[in-house]
Residue frames as qw, qx, qy, qz and C-alpha x, y, z in Angstrom:
[[0.009, 0.879, 0.476, 0.014, 0.01, -0.01, -0.03],
 [0.402, 0.051, 0.013, 0.914, 1.11, 3.54, -0.76],
 [0.033, -0.822, -0.500, 0.269, -0.48, 6.72, 0.38],
 [0.318, 0.144, 0.269, 0.897, -0.27, 9.76, -1.96],
 [0.034, -0.805, -0.559, 0.198, -2.15, 13.05, -1.35],
 [0.256, 0.498, 0.142, 0.816, -2.48, 16.77, -1.84],
 [0.341, -0.734, -0.473, 0.349, -2.79, 19.62, 0.60],
 [0.165, 0.765, 0.039, 0.621, -2.93, 23.43, 0.27],
 [0.580, -0.259, -0.509, 0.581, -0.92, 24.59, 3.36],
 [0.091, -0.919, -0.362, -0.126, -2.32, 28.13, 3.20],
 [0.000, -0.947, 0.145, -0.287, 0.19, 30.96, 3.13],
 [0.867, -0.363, -0.057, 0.338, 3.33, 29.17, 4.35],
 [0.296, 0.793, -0.184, 0.500, 5.58, 32.27, 4.82],
 [0.578, -0.129, -0.474, 0.651, 8.09, 33.17, 7.55],
 [0.204, -0.890, -0.282, 0.295, 7.62, 35.99, 10.02],
 [0.268, -0.574, 0.297, 0.714, 8.99, 39.16, 8.40],
 [0.217, 0.203, 0.742, 0.601, 7.74, 38.14, 4.96],
 [0.241, -0.080, -0.155, -0.955, 5.14, 40.55, 3.53],
 [0.695, -0.211, -0.378, -0.574, 2.47, 37.81, 3.79],
 [0.496, 0.051, -0.808, 0.314, 3.89, 36.07, 6.83],
 [0.531, -0.646, -0.544, 0.065, 2.59, 35.70, 10.41],
 [0.091, -0.938, 0.045, -0.331, 3.08, 38.48, 12.83],
 [0.306, -0.723, 0.585, -0.204, 5.63, 36.87, 15.19],
 [0.261, 0.361, -0.895, -0.015, 7.64, 33.72, 15.72],
 [0.357, 0.020, 0.804, -0.475, 5.19, 32.20, 18.20],
 [0.691, 0.429, 0.199, -0.546, 2.36, 32.36, 15.73],
 [0.530, 0.541, -0.592, -0.275, 4.63, 30.88, 13.01],
 [0.004, 0.280, -0.938, 0.206, 5.71, 28.09, 15.30],
 [0.551, 0.187, 0.604, -0.544, 2.04, 27.28, 16.11],
 [0.703, 0.510, -0.160, -0.469, 1.32, 27.06, 12.31],
 [0.372, 0.490, -0.785, -0.080, 4.24, 24.75, 11.68],
 [0.220, -0.118, 0.897, -0.364, 3.25, 22.45, 14.62],
 [0.647, 0.328, 0.379, -0.574, -0.35, 22.27, 13.37],
 [0.634, 0.566, -0.382, -0.362, 0.76, 21.43, 9.85],
 [0.210, 0.420, -0.877, 0.099, 3.26, 18.81, 11.04],
 [0.457, -0.002, 0.722, -0.519, 0.63, 17.29, 13.33],
 [0.768, 0.402, 0.151, -0.475, -1.77, 16.69, 10.41],
 [0.542, 0.564, -0.593, -0.191, 0.98, 15.31, 8.13],
 [0.050, -0.294, 0.913, -0.278, 2.08, 12.94, 10.83],
 [0.609, 0.143, 0.592, -0.507, -1.62, 11.80, 11.31],
 [0.767, 0.497, -0.006, -0.407, -2.32, 11.20, 7.53],
 [0.653, -0.353, 0.620, 0.255, 1.05, 9.42, 7.01],
 [0.720, 0.663, -0.023, -0.204, 1.56, 10.15, 3.36],
 [0.798, -0.091, 0.323, 0.501, 4.37, 8.57, 1.39],
 [0.285, 0.188, 0.307, 0.888, 4.09, 11.53, -1.07],
 [0.048, 0.783, 0.500, -0.367, 2.30, 14.80, -0.46],
 [0.328, 0.515, 0.320, 0.724, 1.78, 17.42, -3.09],
 [0.245, -0.645, -0.424, 0.587, 1.67, 20.80, -1.38],
 [0.243, 0.696, 0.343, 0.583, 0.52, 24.28, -2.46],
 [0.225, -0.935, -0.078, -0.265, 0.85, 27.87, -1.21],
 [0.766, -0.294, -0.068, 0.568, 4.46, 27.62, -0.34],
 [0.099, 0.995, 0.001, 0.022, 5.59, 31.21, 0.02],
 [0.053, -0.804, 0.589, -0.059, 9.08, 31.15, 1.43],
 [0.832, 0.194, -0.518, -0.045, 10.88, 28.00, 0.55],
 [0.185, 0.356, -0.709, 0.580, 12.80, 28.25, 3.82],
 [0.589, -0.200, 0.364, -0.693, 9.48, 27.94, 5.58],
 [0.925, 0.089, -0.251, -0.271, 8.94, 24.56, 3.92],
 [0.555, 0.337, -0.662, 0.375, 12.40, 23.58, 5.19],
 [0.223, -0.313, 0.573, -0.724, 11.25, 24.63, 8.72],
 [0.843, -0.065, 0.089, -0.526, 8.19, 22.34, 8.33],
 [0.844, 0.231, -0.483, 0.006, 10.40, 19.46, 7.32],
 [0.208, 0.376, -0.679, 0.595, 12.53, 20.01, 10.36],
 [0.550, -0.205, 0.384, -0.713, 9.37, 19.88, 12.46],
 [0.895, 0.121, -0.200, -0.381, 8.47, 16.61, 10.72],
 [0.728, -0.430, 0.526, 0.096, 11.76, 14.93, 11.26],
 [0.115, -0.487, 0.718, 0.484, 14.13, 13.09, 9.00],
 [0.448, 0.161, 0.869, 0.134, 13.33, 11.15, 5.85],
 [0.445, 0.769, 0.372, -0.268, 11.71, 13.68, 3.62],
 [0.447, 0.080, 0.447, 0.771, 12.72, 14.64, 0.09],
 [0.144, 0.778, 0.339, -0.509, 11.56, 18.13, -1.04],
 [0.367, 0.179, 0.497, 0.766, 11.09, 19.72, -4.37],
 [0.172, 0.725, 0.402, -0.532, 9.43, 23.06, -5.27],
 [0.508, 0.652, 0.368, 0.425, 8.55, 24.99, -8.40],
 [0.314, 0.096, -0.046, 0.943, 9.77, 28.49, -9.06],
 [0.036, -0.757, -0.560, 0.334, 7.74, 31.62, -8.22],
 [0.302, 0.720, 0.233, 0.580, 6.97, 34.89, -9.84],
 [0.475, -0.245, -0.363, 0.763, 8.93, 37.27, -7.80],
 [0.038, -0.185, -0.118, -0.975, 6.97, 40.25, -9.05],
 [0.440, -0.507, -0.673, -0.310, 3.74, 38.87, -7.66],
 [0.321, -0.569, 0.265, -0.709, 2.13, 40.56, -4.61],
 [0.799, -0.319, 0.386, -0.331, 1.53, 37.07, -3.26],
 [0.420, 0.520, -0.731, -0.137, 4.44, 34.87, -4.45],
 [0.738, -0.226, 0.561, -0.300, 3.40, 31.25, -3.77],
 [0.355, 0.434, -0.769, -0.307, 4.49, 27.97, -5.36],
 [0.953, -0.097, -0.052, -0.283, 3.71, 24.23, -5.44],
 [0.084, 0.591, -0.795, 0.106, 5.98, 21.43, -4.36],
 [0.869, -0.105, -0.459, -0.156, 6.35, 17.89, -3.05],
 [0.378, -0.555, 0.674, -0.307, 7.22, 16.28, 0.28],
 [0.881, 0.166, -0.377, -0.233, 8.16, 12.63, -0.30],
 [0.742, -0.470, 0.478, -0.027, 9.40, 9.68, 1.65],
 [0.847, 0.232, 0.391, 0.274, 10.45, 8.24, -1.71],
 [0.338, -0.347, 0.315, 0.816, 13.19, 9.66, -3.90],
 [0.440, 0.795, 0.269, -0.318, 12.00, 12.15, -6.48],
 [0.457, -0.202, 0.545, 0.673, 13.55, 12.05, -9.95],
 [0.222, 0.415, 0.634, 0.613, 12.84, 13.53, -13.42],
 [0.051, -0.687, -0.421, 0.590, 11.79, 16.82, -11.69],
 [0.264, 0.299, 0.476, 0.784, 10.23, 19.15, -14.31],
 [0.095, 0.475, 0.358, -0.798, 8.47, 22.49, -14.30],
 [0.245, 0.499, 0.692, 0.461, 5.54, 23.31, -16.53],
 [0.080, -0.523, -0.213, 0.821, 4.89, 26.99, -17.07],
 [0.119, 0.259, -0.374, -0.883, 4.14, 27.92, -20.65],
 [0.714, 0.349, 0.296, -0.530, 0.69, 27.64, -22.18],
 [0.677, 0.074, 0.680, 0.270, 0.62, 24.87, -24.87],
 [0.130, -0.118, 0.544, 0.820, 1.23, 25.56, -28.51],
 [0.092, -0.428, -0.741, -0.510, -1.86, 26.96, -30.17],
 [0.304, -0.766, -0.539, 0.171, -3.22, 28.75, -27.13],
 [0.248, 0.704, 0.029, 0.665, -2.97, 32.51, -27.52],
 [0.221, 0.013, -0.520, 0.825, -1.94, 34.83, -24.65],
 [0.239, -0.694, -0.650, -0.196, -4.83, 35.93, -22.53],
 [0.075, -0.642, 0.066, -0.761, -6.02, 39.11, -20.88],
 [0.521, -0.325, -0.706, 0.352, -5.91, 39.11, -17.06],
 [0.129, -0.540, -0.327, 0.765, -6.61, 42.87, -16.21],
 [0.381, 0.845, 0.332, -0.174, -8.39, 45.76, -17.86],
 [0.394, 0.873, -0.288, 0.024, -4.94, 47.17, -18.87],
 [0.441, -0.630, 0.636, 0.065, -1.51, 45.75, -19.04],
 [0.243, 0.398, -0.816, -0.341, 0.29, 42.92, -20.91],
 [0.915, -0.013, -0.176, -0.363, -1.38, 39.63, -21.80],
 [0.420, -0.534, 0.727, -0.101, 0.12, 36.53, -20.31],
 [0.769, 0.318, -0.489, -0.261, 1.13, 33.12, -21.81],
 [0.397, 0.244, -0.818, 0.339, 2.30, 31.33, -18.72],
 [0.592, -0.543, -0.595, 0.022, 0.86, 29.85, -15.50],
 [0.240, -0.860, 0.125, -0.434, 0.63, 32.17, -12.64],
 [0.554, -0.560, 0.601, -0.137, 2.08, 29.40, -10.49],
 [0.470, 0.426, -0.727, -0.264, 4.05, 26.88, -12.57],
 [0.958, -0.162, 0.010, -0.234, 3.10, 23.17, -12.14],
 [0.109, -0.641, 0.758, -0.050, 5.67, 20.64, -11.02],
 [0.947, 0.076, -0.209, -0.233, 6.24, 17.14, -12.08],
 [0.185, -0.607, 0.765, -0.112, 8.39, 14.36, -10.75],
 [0.808, 0.052, -0.537, -0.238, 8.76, 10.57, -10.79],
 [0.533, -0.464, 0.633, -0.316, 8.76, 8.00, -8.00],
 [0.463, 0.233, -0.837, -0.177, 9.52, 4.35, -8.15],
 [0.727, -0.242, 0.345, -0.542, 7.14, 1.80, -6.64],
 [0.818, -0.098, 0.565, -0.039, 8.53, -1.77, -6.68],
 [0.446, -0.122, 0.639, 0.615, 10.43, -1.13, -9.83],
 [0.249, 0.669, 0.623, 0.321, 7.50, 0.58, -11.58],
 [0.171, 0.019, -0.019, 0.985, 7.76, 4.32, -12.41],
 [0.012, -0.781, -0.618, 0.096, 4.89, 6.56, -11.31],
 [0.230, 0.338, 0.106, 0.906, 4.75, 10.09, -12.70],
 [0.185, -0.723, -0.571, 0.341, 3.23, 12.71, -10.40],
 [0.216, 0.392, 0.237, 0.862, 2.20, 16.22, -11.26],
 [0.207, -0.613, -0.602, 0.468, 1.01, 18.92, -8.98],
 [0.146, 0.419, 0.253, 0.860, -0.60, 22.30, -9.76],
 [0.047, -0.565, -0.523, 0.637, -2.49, 25.25, -8.12],
 [0.235, 0.526, 0.559, 0.596, -4.80, 26.78, -10.70],
 [0.014, -0.319, -0.001, -0.948, -6.01, 30.45, -10.70],
 [0.026, 0.230, 0.755, -0.614, -8.20, 31.16, -7.66],
 [0.031, -0.658, -0.682, -0.317, -11.97, 31.72, -7.88],
 [0.299, -0.758, -0.285, 0.504, -11.32, 34.57, -5.39],
 [0.443, 0.743, 0.222, 0.450, -11.34, 37.66, -7.58],
 [0.458, -0.559, -0.074, 0.687, -8.81, 40.46, -7.00],
 [0.349, 0.855, 0.304, 0.233, -8.98, 43.90, -8.39],
 [0.515, 0.113, -0.094, 0.845, -6.32, 46.60, -8.93],
 [0.346, 0.581, -0.639, 0.368, -4.82, 48.40, -7.26],
 [0.688, -0.532, 0.263, -0.417, -3.88, 46.58, -4.10],
 [0.228, -0.269, -0.732, -0.583, -5.11, 44.05, -4.77],
 [0.497, -0.105, 0.319, -0.800, -8.69, 44.55, -3.55],
 [0.050, 0.076, 0.995, 0.040, -10.95, 41.57, -2.94],
 [0.187, 0.638, 0.723, -0.190, -14.24, 43.33, -3.43],
 [0.100, 0.046, 0.331, 0.937, -15.82, 45.91, -5.65],
 [0.321, 0.516, 0.509, -0.610, -19.02, 47.96, -5.86],
 [0.357, 0.509, -0.390, -0.679, -18.67, 48.10, -9.60],
 [0.814, 0.118, 0.524, -0.220, -20.61, 45.21, -11.08],
 [0.700, 0.692, -0.157, -0.077, -19.14, 45.70, -14.47],
 [0.046, 0.700, -0.694, 0.162, -15.68, 45.38, -12.99],
 [0.592, -0.254, 0.715, -0.270, -16.69, 42.26, -11.11],
 [0.862, 0.401, 0.250, -0.182, -18.01, 40.67, -14.23],
 [0.527, 0.754, -0.392, 0.006, -14.87, 41.48, -16.27],
 [0.056, -0.620, 0.752, -0.217, -12.50, 40.16, -13.66],
 [0.779, -0.045, 0.564, -0.271, -14.56, 37.09, -13.27],
 [0.816, 0.572, -0.018, -0.082, -14.09, 36.50, -17.00],
 [0.283, 0.754, -0.573, 0.153, -10.30, 37.13, -16.68],
 [0.416, -0.446, 0.742, -0.281, -9.95, 34.71, -13.76],
 [0.860, 0.167, 0.439, -0.201, -11.96, 31.98, -15.47],
 [0.698, 0.680, -0.224, 0.001, -9.95, 32.37, -18.74],
 [0.076, 0.708, -0.672, 0.202, -6.79, 32.10, -16.84],
 [0.632, -0.242, 0.676, -0.293, -7.82, 29.10, -14.80],
 [0.882, 0.387, 0.211, -0.165, -8.94, 27.36, -18.08],
 [0.541, 0.734, -0.401, 0.083, -5.69, 28.17, -19.84],
 [0.167, -0.582, 0.760, -0.236, -3.67, 26.80, -16.85],
 [0.808, 0.006, 0.532, -0.254, -5.84, 23.60, -16.86],
 [0.825, 0.561, -0.034, -0.056, -5.03, 23.23, -20.51],
 [0.203, 0.744, -0.619, 0.150, -1.27, 23.60, -19.70],
 [0.455, -0.369, 0.759, -0.285, -1.46, 20.89, -17.12],
 [0.860, 0.277, 0.358, -0.235, -3.54, 18.72, -19.43],
 [0.610, 0.719, -0.329, -0.044, -0.93, 19.13, -22.14],
 [0.060, -0.603, 0.766, -0.214, 1.71, 17.85, -19.69],
 [0.674, -0.084, 0.664, -0.315, -0.37, 14.94, -18.80],
 [0.831, 0.513, 0.056, -0.208, -1.03, 14.13, -22.45],
 [0.377, 0.729, -0.569, 0.051, 2.71, 14.16, -23.09],
 [0.287, -0.455, 0.788, -0.300, 3.43, 11.90, -20.14],
 [0.752, 0.100, 0.579, -0.298, 0.81, 9.39, -21.01],
 [0.104, 0.442, -0.691, -0.563, 1.51, 9.46, -24.79],
 [0.717, 0.098, -0.377, -0.579, -1.61, 7.45, -25.45],
 [0.579, 0.104, -0.799, 0.122, -0.55, 4.65, -23.06],
 [0.398, -0.475, 0.349, -0.703, -2.56, 5.26, -19.91],
 [0.935, -0.134, -0.209, -0.253, -3.40, 1.66, -19.74],
 [0.872, -0.020, -0.290, 0.394, 0.16, 0.97, -18.74],
 [0.329, 0.360, -0.266, 0.832, 1.66, 4.34, -17.70],
 [0.441, -0.610, -0.582, 0.307, 1.05, 5.33, -14.15],
 [0.167, 0.351, -0.015, 0.921, 0.28, 9.01, -13.74],
 [0.279, -0.668, -0.615, 0.310, -1.18, 10.97, -10.79],
 [0.137, 0.484, 0.094, 0.859, -2.21, 14.64, -11.10],
 [0.428, -0.593, -0.591, 0.339, -2.83, 16.32, -7.81],
 [0.247, 0.056, -0.104, 0.962, -3.53, 19.89, -6.50],
 [0.144, 0.588, 0.473, -0.640, -5.82, 22.71, -5.82],
 [0.274, 0.348, 0.659, 0.608, -7.93, 23.17, -9.01],
 [0.061, 0.227, 0.248, -0.940, -9.90, 25.87, -7.35],
 [0.623, 0.051, -0.187, -0.758, -13.22, 24.43, -8.62],
 [0.757, -0.102, 0.524, -0.377, -15.38, 21.34, -8.23],
 [0.514, -0.082, 0.821, 0.236, -15.25, 17.98, -9.98],
 [0.467, 0.580, 0.653, 0.134, -17.85, 19.00, -12.57],
 [0.038, 0.845, -0.046, -0.531, -16.55, 22.48, -13.32],
 [0.737, 0.676, -0.001, -0.022, -15.61, 23.13, -16.91],
 [0.139, 0.828, -0.532, 0.112, -12.06, 23.92, -16.06],
 [0.551, -0.384, 0.728, -0.137, -11.63, 20.75, -14.09],
 [0.857, 0.310, 0.400, -0.099, -13.05, 18.64, -16.84],
 [0.494, 0.786, -0.360, -0.097, -10.42, 19.95, -19.22],
 [0.195, -0.592, 0.776, -0.095, -7.95, 17.87, -17.23],
 [0.771, -0.017, 0.593, -0.234, -9.88, 14.61, -17.59],
 [0.056, -0.250, 0.789, 0.558, -9.21, 14.30, -21.38],
 [0.318, -0.129, -0.721, -0.601, -11.58, 12.22, -23.43],
 [0.557, -0.219, 0.293, -0.746, -15.07, 12.05, -21.87],
 [0.850, -0.017, -0.399, -0.343, -16.67, 8.76, -20.68],
 [0.759, 0.017, -0.601, 0.250, -16.01, 5.89, -18.29],
 [0.101, -0.584, 0.433, -0.680, -16.13, 7.94, -15.17],
 [0.106, 0.008, -0.903, 0.417, -16.24, 6.21, -11.79],
 [0.325, 0.315, 0.623, -0.638, -19.77, 5.14, -11.07],
 [0.561, 0.426, -0.202, -0.681, -20.93, 5.17, -14.70],
 [0.931, 0.172, 0.254, -0.197, -22.08, 2.14, -16.73],
 [0.719, 0.649, -0.219, 0.120, -18.96, 2.50, -18.90],
 [0.348, -0.822, 0.443, -0.079, -16.45, 2.45, -16.10],
 [0.678, -0.307, 0.664, 0.073, -15.45, -1.19, -16.56],
 [0.786, 0.496, 0.355, 0.099, -15.58, -1.17, -20.35],
 [0.512, -0.259, 0.351, 0.740, -12.52, -0.49, -22.50],
 [0.452, 0.839, 0.302, -0.015, -12.71, 2.27, -25.07],
 [0.671, 0.484, 0.052, 0.560, -10.48, 4.30, -27.28],
 [0.091, -0.890, 0.137, -0.425, -10.16, 7.14, -24.72],
 [0.857, -0.490, -0.090, 0.131, -8.50, 4.92, -22.09],
 [0.782, 0.120, -0.069, 0.608, -5.02, 5.79, -23.18],
 [0.193, 0.448, -0.030, 0.873, -5.39, 9.52, -22.56],
 [0.479, -0.696, -0.317, -0.430, -8.13, 9.68, -19.92],
 [0.194, 0.201, -0.699, 0.658, -7.69, 10.67, -16.28],
 [0.494, -0.569, -0.623, -0.210, -10.17, 9.66, -13.59],
 [0.187, -0.562, 0.336, -0.732, -10.98, 11.90, -10.71],
 [0.390, -0.053, -0.880, 0.266, -10.96, 9.91, -7.49],
 [0.283, -0.233, 0.241, -0.899, -13.60, 12.11, -5.81],
 [0.790, -0.207, -0.265, -0.512, -16.33, 9.44, -5.97],
 [0.706, 0.003, -0.652, 0.277, -14.02, 7.20, -3.82],
 [0.036, 0.224, -0.487, 0.844, -14.27, 9.76, -0.99],
 [0.096, -0.461, -0.839, 0.272, -16.92, 8.92, 1.60],
 [0.051, 0.724, 0.471, 0.502, -19.95, 11.14, 0.78],
 [0.404, -0.868, -0.268, 0.108, -19.69, 13.02, 4.13],
 [0.592, -0.491, 0.210, 0.604, -16.14, 13.93, 3.42],
 [0.558, 0.455, 0.435, 0.540, -16.48, 15.26, -0.11],
 [0.062, 0.982, 0.036, 0.177, -15.25, 18.72, 0.60],
 [0.730, 0.039, -0.191, 0.655, -11.71, 20.18, 1.03],
 [0.118, 0.093, -0.155, 0.976, -12.69, 23.80, 1.94],
 [0.046, -0.706, -0.678, 0.199, -15.61, 25.51, 3.55],
 [0.159, 0.134, 0.156, 0.966, -16.49, 28.82, 1.93],
 [0.383, -0.195, 0.074, -0.900, -19.14, 31.04, 3.58],
 [0.609, -0.124, 0.577, -0.530, -20.38, 27.94, 5.40],
 [0.878, 0.361, 0.001, -0.314, -20.61, 25.75, 2.22],
 [0.692, -0.325, 0.586, 0.267, -18.37, 22.69, 1.72],
 [0.620, 0.704, -0.239, -0.253, -16.51, 22.62, -1.64],
 [0.852, -0.165, 0.395, 0.303, -14.33, 19.93, -3.05],
 [0.372, 0.912, -0.141, -0.102, -11.66, 21.99, -4.91],
 [0.157, -0.622, 0.763, 0.080, -8.54, 19.80, -4.20],
 [0.911, 0.266, 0.006, -0.316, -8.33, 16.71, -6.41],
 [0.404, -0.390, 0.795, 0.230, -6.51, 13.54, -7.28],
 [0.754, 0.505, -0.107, -0.406, -6.63, 12.38, -10.84],
 [0.510, -0.372, 0.752, 0.193, -5.13, 9.10, -12.08],
 [0.397, 0.372, -0.638, -0.545, -4.61, 7.22, -15.29],
 [0.883, -0.020, -0.255, -0.394, -6.19, 3.85, -16.12],
 [0.635, 0.239, -0.677, 0.285, -3.20, 1.95, -14.89],
 [0.122, 0.123, -0.657, 0.733, -3.93, 3.24, -11.32],
 [0.498, -0.255, -0.057, -0.827, -7.68, 3.74, -11.15],
 [0.834, -0.186, -0.446, -0.265, -8.39, 0.12, -10.30],
 [0.565, 0.062, -0.633, 0.525, -5.90, 0.07, -7.46],
 [0.076, -0.106, 0.420, -0.898, -8.01, 2.55, -5.33],
 [0.160, -0.407, -0.899, 0.011, -11.04, 1.12, -3.61],
 [0.299, -0.747, -0.311, -0.505, -14.31, 2.85, -2.56],
 [0.611, -0.787, -0.076, -0.045, -13.60, 4.70, 0.72],
 [0.823, -0.160, 0.005, 0.546, -9.83, 4.61, 0.18],
 [0.277, 0.445, 0.028, 0.851, -9.70, 8.39, -0.40],
 [0.379, -0.713, -0.515, 0.288, -10.20, 10.67, 2.62],
 [0.162, 0.689, 0.028, 0.706, -10.26, 14.36, 3.49],
 [0.595, -0.734, -0.211, -0.251, -10.57, 14.08, 7.29],
 [0.795, -0.036, -0.349, 0.495, -7.03, 14.21, 8.54],
 [0.288, 0.369, -0.174, 0.866, -6.88, 17.81, 9.74],
 [0.099, -0.397, -0.655, 0.635, -9.61, 18.12, 12.31],
 [0.251, 0.791, 0.467, -0.306, -12.29, 20.85, 12.21],
 [0.438, 0.307, 0.397, 0.746, -12.30, 22.95, 9.01],
 [0.005, 0.495, 0.238, -0.836, -12.73, 26.78, 9.28],
 [0.410, 0.757, 0.494, 0.120, -15.23, 28.60, 7.07],
 [0.415, -0.165, 0.168, 0.879, -13.49, 31.25, 5.02],
 [0.300, 0.829, 0.310, -0.356, -14.61, 34.53, 3.41],
 [0.621, 0.705, 0.152, 0.308, -13.46, 36.70, 0.67],
 [0.087, -0.928, 0.301, -0.202, -10.79, 38.41, 2.89],
 [0.901, 0.074, -0.373, 0.210, -7.79, 36.10, 2.97],
 [0.239, 0.512, -0.467, 0.680, -5.76, 38.40, 5.19],
 [0.669, -0.536, 0.096, -0.505, -8.10, 37.58, 8.07],
 [0.982, -0.186, 0.000, 0.017, -6.29, 34.22, 8.41],
 [0.432, 0.736, -0.443, 0.275, -2.75, 35.56, 8.21],
 [0.119, -0.523, 0.699, -0.473, -2.03, 34.47, 11.81],
 [0.905, -0.120, 0.062, -0.404, -4.19, 31.29, 11.81],
 [0.365, -0.399, 0.840, 0.041, -2.58, 27.95, 12.63],
 [0.587, 0.269, 0.762, 0.053, -2.96, 24.95, 10.28],
 [0.049, -0.014, 0.567, 0.822, -4.70, 25.46, 6.97],
 [0.541, 0.254, 0.221, -0.770, -8.09, 26.45, 5.70],
 [0.688, 0.263, -0.517, -0.437, -8.01, 23.35, 3.39],
 [0.868, -0.228, 0.400, -0.184, -8.45, 19.68, 4.19],
 [0.095, -0.469, 0.810, 0.337, -5.80, 17.31, 2.87],
 [0.873, 0.268, -0.044, -0.405, -7.01, 14.81, 0.22],
 [0.228, -0.504, 0.833, 0.015, -5.32, 11.42, 0.70],
 [0.875, 0.223, -0.235, -0.359, -5.60, 8.26, -1.52],
 [0.552, -0.406, 0.728, -0.008, -4.44, 4.78, -0.64],
 [0.636, 0.470, -0.483, -0.376, -3.23, 2.85, -3.64],
 [0.907, -0.198, 0.358, -0.105, -3.22, -0.97, -3.47],
 [0.567, 0.704, -0.426, -0.017, 0.24, -1.28, -5.08]]
């Protein structure tokens, strides 16, 4: 058995960083809360998001103890909120690759009323390879554009101008879709039409639910979803398709964040055909972090909070 999961650690910065906690004691409490959860869920590999200061991730590893391998993606230093994705792994990580540029054929997109268009992910995705009993498994983590809208200058997280709200909603959706297409292109390349044999896991904060249009971009060819009549039937899409393991989560746990009192499953684990049959019903969980706070549209309110506002999503593979 191997346990592989994903968790948004929520603003992992050091004290003194612009987005960091107010003091060392607050920071220490956050590290201890994060480490306690990771110890509880016992992952062999954990994809992580919202790593601000890479040294803060090093501090978390020290809190966890020996035996962890760490890799992180790069970050846009010009961003007002510079965060990145990464991996914590008990297993060696090889073939580490960053994915940033939109795929060929996808034009640059508008992200603000004025200013340059972009053709790269705001937070690059990160790929790596692990070895399980002599069989390679490719893992890929991402953190797509947030549903939380931000408006210049500032950023601001609210507006009284409904025209502005609508425009920036379109910009955010377009960017999340383009980023999903970028990750999908990476998955397509790694599978190369051989998902029946190639083991691939895509993990991360997709910032939308399993049925959202942006999330579905990652699935590849439609059909054969878990729980449908075609699930056990081979078809021509099997070599490229990814299966979302959300239906394997017990129904009462199918949320990874609470927004204004409503549970949302926005953190996901997707797998190729070579792996989907190794995960049984109930073998995916989101309950390792204790009570989940309800968040609002003001992220700064939790700057000094311990733990995370997300629940980890952990899958147990029968390998």
